N, C-alpha and C positions, 0 to 999 in steps of 0.2 A: 504493500500500500504506500510505499515511499513516493511513488510518482504522483500521488494525489495530494501531497503536501506542497503548498505554494508559499515560498518565502518563509519557510519554517526551519529553524535550526535543530529541532528535535523531532524524532519519529516516535509515535506512540503505537504500541503493539495492538494489532487486530488479528485474531485467530481465524482459522478456516471455518469454524462454525458460525462466524458472524454473518448476519444478513447482508452486511456491506460487501461480503466476498463476491456477491453476484456482480459487483462492479468490475471485478477482475475479468469476468467473461466479456463484458462490453469492451474493456480495454484490449483484450486479446483480439476481439473482432476488428477493432480499429487498427491494431498493429498489422493484422493479416491483410486488411484492405490496403493499408499504406504500402506494404511491401509489394502487393500485387500491382498497384499503380506505378510504383517505381520500376518494376521489371518490364512493364509494357510501355514506358515512356520513351523519351529520346534514346535511340540506340547508339548515340555518339559517346555516351558515358561508358568508361571501361568497366566500372562496377556499379551495380544498382545503388541508388541513394535511398537509404532507409532512415526513417524518422522514428525516434523513440516516442511512444504514446504519451502525450502530455495533455493535461487538462488546462486550458487557457481560461483564465478568470475573466468573464465578461464584465463582472462587477467586482473589482478588487476590494471594495470596502466590505463586502460580505465575507471575503476570505482572509482578511487581515487578522492574524492571530494576536497581535498586540494592539493596545489602545492606551491612550493617555489617561483613561479612566482607571486602568489597572496599575496600582502603585506598587512598585517593587520595594522590598525592604532595604533601607539604607544600611551601609556597612556599620559594624560596631565601632564606636570611637575608641581611641587608644586607651583611655582610662577604664574601659570595660574589662580589659585584660589584666592579669596579674603583672606585677613588676617583672622585668626580663629575667632576673635571677630566680625568682620564685616560679615563674612560668617554666623555665628550663627544668627545675626540680620536679614539678608536677607532671610535665610531659614524660620525663624519665621514669617517674613512678608508675605512670599508666602503662608504658610499654614494658616495664620490668615485671609488673604484677598481673596485668590482664592480657595485653596483646600477645604476649609470648605463648599463651594457651589458646586464645581465641583470636587468630590473626586477622583482624578487621582492616587494619591500616598498614601501609607500606612506609616504614620509618624513613628511608632516604628521601622519598617523595614528599612526605610530610614535613621533614626538616627543611628541605629546599624551598618549599612553599612559604614557610614562616620566614626564612631568611630573605625571601623576595618580597615580604610584606603583603602577601595575598590575603592574610586574615584581616588586614586593615582596608582592603578594597572590595572583598567579596563577602557578602553577609553569610552565605551558606558555609563557606570554609571557616569564617570567623566563628560561627556558631559551633562548628565541629571542634575547633580549638578550645573554646570555652568548656565544652562538655568533656574533652580530654582532661583539661585542668580540674574540672569538678570531680571526675573519677579518680585522678591522681591524688587529689586532696584527701581521699579516704586513707591514704597511706602516709600522710604527712603529719608531723607533730608541730608544725608552724601555726601559731594562733591566728595568723593572717588568713587562714583558709576558712575560718568560722564567721558566721554572720555577726554583725555588731549586737544583735538583739539576744544572743544566747551564747553560752560557753559549752554547750553540749556538742560532743564530737559526732553525734548522730547526724548533725547538720553540716558536717565538713563539706566544703565545696558548694554549698547552697547558693551563695551570691552569684556564681557563674552559671549555675543551672537556671536560676530564676531569671537571669538576663535572657537566656535562650527561650525560656518559657513565655516571656512577655512578647518576644518578637516573632516566634514561629507560630504558624496557624495550621489548623487541621485541613482547611480547604486550600489546595494548591492551585492557584490560578495559572502561574507559569508551569511549563512542562517540568516534570520531576527530573532531578539530576542524581548523579552518584552520591553527591554530598547529602542529599535528602535521605537516601537509604542508610548511609552511615550515621546520620544524626538520629534516626529511629533506633538503631542498635545502641548507640551511646546513651540515649535517654533511658532505655530499658536497663542497661547495665547500672546506671547511677540510681535509678529509682527502686530497683529490685531489692536493695539492702537499705533503703531509706525508711523513715517513719511512715511513708505513704506508698508501700509496695504494690497496693492494689491497682495503681494507675498504669502498670506496665502492660497489662494484657491487651487493651485496645490500641496501645502504641505499636505493639508488634503486628497486630492485624492491619493497622494503617500502613506500616512499612511494607508488608507483603503486597498490599494492593498497589502501592507505588511501584514496587518491583515488577509486578505484572503489567502495569501501565507502560513501563519502560521496555518490557520484553526481556527482563533479566532472567526469567525462568525458562526461556527457549534458546536452544543452541543456535538456531538460525539467525538470531540477532547479533551474534558475536562474530568478530572478524576471523578469517581463516588462520591468520598468524596471530598468536596470542600477544596482546598488548598489556601494559601495566593497568590501564583503565578497565579493560575487560576482566582481568584477573581480580581487581578490587571489587568490581560489580558482582562477580560471581561469589566472592567470599562474603560480601554483605548479604547476599541472598541466602547463602547457607547459614550464616549466623542467625538470620531471622527465622529460618526453618527450625533450627535446633532450639532456639528460644521458645518458639510457639509450641513445639512438641513437649519440651520440658515443662512449660507452664500448664499445658493441657493435662499432663499427667498429675501435676500437683493439684490443680483445681478441679479435675474431673470433667473437663470440657472438651468438646470435639475439636479435632484439627480442621482448620479451614483450607489448608493446602495439602493435597495428597500426592503420593509418589507418581501417580499417573498424570498429574497436572504440570510436571516439569521434566525436562530432559537434558539439563545442562551437565557439563562434566564436573567432576570433583575438583576441589582446589588442587593446584599443582604443589606437590611436596618439594618445595624449593624455598630456602631461606632468602630473606630480603636482599642480601648483598649479591645474589646471583641472578636477580631478575633482569638486569640490563647488562649489555656487553656490546663492544664495538663490532663484534662478529655476530650477526643475527642468528647464526646456527647455535651459538652458545647461550642465548638468552633463555632464562628459566631452566637452567641445567644445574642440578645439584651435583657437586663433585662426587664421583664414585667412592663408596665406602664411608661417606660422612652422613650419618642419619640427620634427617631434617626435623626441625622443631615443629613443623606443621603436621607431622604424621599423627600426633595425638588428635588434632582437630578432625582429620579425615576419619579416624576410627570412631570418634564421637558421632560423626554423621552416620556411619554405618549402624551404630548402636541406636541412634534415634530413629532410624528407619525400622528397626526391629520393634522399638517401642511403639511406633505408629501402628504397626500391624497388631500388636497386643491390644491396643485400644479398639482397633477396627474389628478384630475377631472375637474379643471377649467382652469388652465393656460397652460397645456401642449399643447393643440390644439388651433388653432386660435379661437377667441371668436365667430366669426360668425358661425363656425362649432359647437361650444358648444351650441349656441342658436338656431340651426337649428330645434331642438325639444324642444320648450319652456317648455312643461310639464316635460320632463326628466331633463332639467336644473333646473326647480323649485324643483323637487324632490331631486336632488343632493345637492342643497344649503340647503334645509330643513334637509336633513340627516346630513350635516356638522354642522348645528346649533344644532341639537339634540345631536351629539357627544360632542360638546363643553359644552352644558348644563349638560350632564351627567358627563363630566370631572369635572366641577366646583362643582357639587353636591357631588362627591365622594372623595373630598380632605380629607386627614386626619384632625382630629379636630384641631391639633396644627398649621396647615397651612391655615385654613379657615380665611377669613377676619372677623375682629370683634371678634375673639376668645378671651376668657378671660384669655388665657395663659399669664402669667406674664413675660415670658422670652423675652426680646427685640431681642434676636438673631432670634427666630422663627418668631417674628413679621417682622423682616427684610426679612427673607426668604419668608414669605407670600406676602410681598409687591412686591418683584421681580417676584414671580410666577404669581401674578395677573396682573402685567404689561405685562408679556409675553402672558398671556391669552387674554388680550384685543387686543394686536397686531395681534394675529391670527384671532380674530373676525373681525378686520379691513381688514385683507388680504382676508377673505371670501367675504366680501360685497363691497369692494372699487371699484371693476370693474362694479358695478351696481348702482353707484351714478348717479342720473339723472343730466342732464345739461339743462339749460334754452332752452325751445323749443324742447327738445329731452328727453321725459320721459324714465324711465328705462323699459326694456322689461319684467322684472319680477315684482312681486307684493310686494316685500319686501321693508320696509322702510329703505333702505340701507344708505341714508344720515343720518338719525337719529341714526341708529345703529353705524355707523362709528364716527359720531360727539361725541356722548355720551361715546362711548368706548375710544375715544381719550382723552376726558376730564378726565375720570376716571383714565386712565393709567397715565397721567401726574400728576394728584393729588396724586396717589399712589407713584409714583417715587419721587415726591417732599417730601413727608413725609419720605420716605426711605432715601433720600439724607440728610435730617436733622439729621436722626439717625446715618447713616453710609455712608457718601458720597463716600468713596473709592470704594464701590462695583460697582458704575456706571462707573468705568474704563473699564469694559468689553464693547467691541465695539458694541455688539448687543443691549445693553441697551441704549447706546447713540443713536443708530439708531432708537430705539423705540421712544425716545423723538423727533427725527427729523420727523419721519413719522406722529406721532400724531399731531405735530405742523402744518405740511402741510395740514392735514385734516381740522384742525380748521381754518387755513387761507383760505382754499377753501370754507369753510362754510360761512365765512364773505363775501367773494366775491360773493358767490351765493346769499346772502341776498341783496347785492347792486343791482345785476342784476334783482332780483325779486321785487325790490321796497320795501322790508321790512324795517321798521323803527327800527334800532338797534343802540346800543352804541358799536362801535367797541372796545373801550378800555375795556369795561366790558366783551364783548364776548371773548376777547383774554387774559383774566387773566391767563389761563393755558399756553398760548404761552409765556407769560412773565416769568412764572416759569421755563419752559423748557429752554428758552434762558439764563436765569440766571444760571441755573445749568451748561449748556454747557460752558458759559462764565467763570465760576469759575473753571471749569475743564481744560480749554485750556492751562494753564501754564504747565500742566503735560501731557496732552493727545492731540496730534496734530489733531487727528480725531475730537475731540470736537470743536476745533477751525474752522475746515473746515465746519462742519455742521452749526455752529453758523453763519458763513459768508453767507452761502446760505440763511438761514432763515432771516438774517438781510437785505439782498438785497431785498427779497420779501416784507418784512414788510415796508421798506422804499419806495418801488415803490407803494405799496398800500396806504401808508400815503400821498404821493404826489398826487396820483390819487383822493383820497377822498378830499384833500384840493383844488385841481384845477379842479376837475370834468371833465376829458376828454381832457383838453387842454395840449399842450406841456409845459413842465416845466423843472426845473433844479433839479438835483439830488445831494444829498450829496455824495462826493466821498467815495469809499471804505476806511475803516479805514487804517491808517498807523501805525501798531503796532510797539512797540519798538522791535528792532532787537533781536531775540531770542539768537543769539550768543553773544550779548553784555550784556545779563542779568547777574547780579551778581550771583555767586554760593552760595550755602549754604542756610542759613535761609532767606535771602532777597528774593530769588526766591521761596522758599518754602512757604513764607508767604501767597501767593495767592492760595495755594493748600488747598483742604479741609482736608488734613491730619494733624495730630499733632504728632510731634516727641515724642515718649514715653521715659520715663526714664528707665534706664536699671539696672538690678541687676544680680549678678552671680547666675546661677541656674542650668545649664547643663554643664557637662564636657565631651567634645568630645575627647580631647587629653589625658585624664587620668591624666595628671600632670599639665595641664594649665586650669585655670578657664575660662569659656566661658560665657559672659554675654548674657542674654535674657531679653526681656521686663519685667518690673516689674509686669505687669498685666497678664503675661503668666501663664497658669496652667501647670500641669505636662506634660512633653513631650510625655507621653504614652497616653494622653487623647486628644480627638478631641473636647472637650467641647469648646464653643466659648469664646472669650475674650471680656469683656465689652467694649462698644464703648467709645471713648474719646469725642464724639459729644453729643450735647443735645438730650435727649430722645424725640422722636416725639410721638404724640398721634395718635393712629390708631383706634379711637373710632367712626369715622364717617361711615355712611352707603354707600355701593356701589351698583349700579345696576349690577347684575351679568348675568342674562339670556337675550337671544336675544329679547324676548318680552318686557322685562323691558327697555332695551336700545332703542328699537324701539318706545316705547310709550312715552318716555320723550320728552319734547319740544326741537326743534333744536336751537332756539334762546330764550333768556330771554325775559320777557314781558316788560322790562324797555325800555323806549324811549331814544333818544339821550340826552346826558347830561354828565357833568363831574362826574367822579368817584374819590373820594378823595383817596389819598395815593396809587394810582395805577401807577407804573412806566411806564406802556404802554401808559398812557394818553398823555404823551409828544409826542409820535410818531403820535398821531391822532389830535394834536392841530392845527387847520387850521390857527390860527393866527401866528404860528411860525413853518412853515414847515421845516426849516433848523435846528431846535433844535435837538440835539442828544438824543436818549433814554438812560437813565441811568440804567444799569443793575447791578450796584454794583461795588465795587473796585476790581481791578485786576492789576497785574504787566503789562499785555499786554493791558493797558487801550486804549479804542478807542479814536482816536484823529481826529477831523474833523476840516477842515479849511474852513471858509466862503469865502476865497479868491480863492479857487481852486474848481471850479464847472464845470461840463461838461453837455451840453445839451443832452437830451435823450427823445425819443418818447416812452412813456410807452404803452405797449400792455399787459395788465394783462390777457386778455383771452388767449394769446399765452403762458404766463407763466404757467397757470394752465392746459392748454392743454398738455403741455410737462410734468408737474409734475404728472398728472394723470397716472395711470398704464394702461397696455394693457386692453382695455375695450370693452364694448359691442357696441361701436360706430365706427365712421369712422376713428378714429386716432389709428394707431397701432405703439406702441413704440418699435423700434428695435435697430439698430445700431445708436448711438447718433451722431448727426452732428450739425453744427452751425444752420442750417435751422430749426432743431427741437426745438432749444432753442433760438428764436430770441432775447429775452431780454438779456440773459446771453452772447450771442455772441457779444453784443456791448461793453461789459466791460472785457470779458476774453474769452479765447479759451478753447475748450474741450481738454482733455488730448489726446495725440496721441496714436496710437496703441501700446499696450504693457505697457503703463503707467497706473497709477491709473485712475479710472473713475471719480474721483472728479474733479470739475472745477479747472483750474489752474489760479491763480493770485498771486500777492505778498503775500496776506494773507494766501493762502492755502498751499504753500510749500516754498522751499528755492531757487527757480529758480533765484530770483533777489538778492540773498544773496552772498556777495563776497566769502564766504567760500564754495560755492557750485560749483564754476567753471562754472556757467551758465547753468548747465544741470539738476538742481533740486535736486541733491543728493550730499552731501558734498564730496569733493575729498578724504577725509581721510577714506571713506568707502571702 
């Protein structure tokens, strides 16, 4: 349809099924007629004169795509950006902590555009730079990254995000550009771990619609020889696909873009420094024998494709309909297990668990990849976990698979957190910890109902690790705090139930954390964060005449090689169960009977002699404070807790729109979020509703 565009710099994609495709037939007839007339015209011409079929605008004013009435956004003024030194640090933090795992941007091109001052001339690129700075601020301990109205590190980078939020609009009157796709991804990255994470779902959907408008989902729209812009467009699309599918799994919502809707190639497994070359034949060529940092992202894409099929085959229809043909259901689950087994077997050597690769960066990528793999395993089987008196309709050992996958996933993320805690800022990895912890809590409760003699403290060692990670992350990531609160509420309820065995009891109140707006700025708040402020040295010059400092550990800006972690190096030498049959054959509970386990922080939660003692999960600025003087009576219904926490399943409970009646335990202490708000449970620990700075509506007035 390119020939139908008159004086347009952009082409918008129109597929074959469009009713406008009939115009192609008319254009083909015109071309055929033109060629016929040319061949029968003057015989003096050596070659027939052919004319490309063009539409000539009889009334140009009806075809003009631009108008003085359509106002384009003005570029951001220089004062909208951080100071050059701080901006360099924030950009480095972004590429070091996020882009290295989800390669949205090309560092050499990005740096060159900033040196050229494009961010001061082009609103779209300027907005992208502001969002990169906002995301990088998540990893900074400089008080300058905080809004003037608050000292909470949950809002780090908010001034630059807010600047973009005020200038960008949902309705795109100009044709979309690559920058628009990248902006949607960056907005999602920033908001997903902010105090308002619920806003990201429509942003991703908007980004995918822009990508389809550009034709980013179709191979035919790309040039035959790969260019930097085409590769970036392809990567932006894949980032949006992965984000949509990850959020669809978390929220239980359908995917809007399916595998049959696109046919583009996977991202090229080539590091940034090898994209360009004076020899065109060497462009996008990774040196032989050197693993690419992009390989993990490609494997995540493969895993997300399996996850998409899990939803399509198991969760899209009501479970009763899925199980109406048990043989077919058994076959579907077996095929999904086979796909997962094939996936884990085909990983590149440098991403396999237990690989002898000496590079801690690839060990970290392997840990994150395996944690995601186990979460998909749980998603496949969690709906078939049996309940007491109601066995699973399928023959899979689903409880064993989910339990051992959850243990393995938390163990992997714990080791990764020791090596590089900052990567767990990504919302979906925090959710992995939460889902796995709920599975293990469910397993302990199942043991109690079945009469198994277990040591709860020992069984929940991994839950201890997960809650410790979330607790240490919460000073920076509000999502981690919310997930910790939910897990803590369940653990406390189970602790009291074990202590008093079915009798009404008293519950420790929800923690009363130090008000986040009263936290000191700078190093005092940052002390609880897993990040370490790096020392800086002058290394890159963006302004030609002004030295710009970058972290001392930073490598050349043209390279995407990782930066060594400032954290203790974890050992990744333990063995993991990888395949479904291995996970299903391992025991559900340990063979140890009840008894104290030394040096286990979870033991305090299960100490029947001191039910009011708080569990110690390590130091933090938002330390949990419990008062023995303030206690509220509560009738504990653990069965109801896990009935609500279990997903849409093969049984008689169907989880749909959340209501207080669906969550009888939580309804006694907090209310569900109202329509249009976050689906997280709302209480003083979860958001800012009771904070004077919020004006009583949960969002600070300065937003």
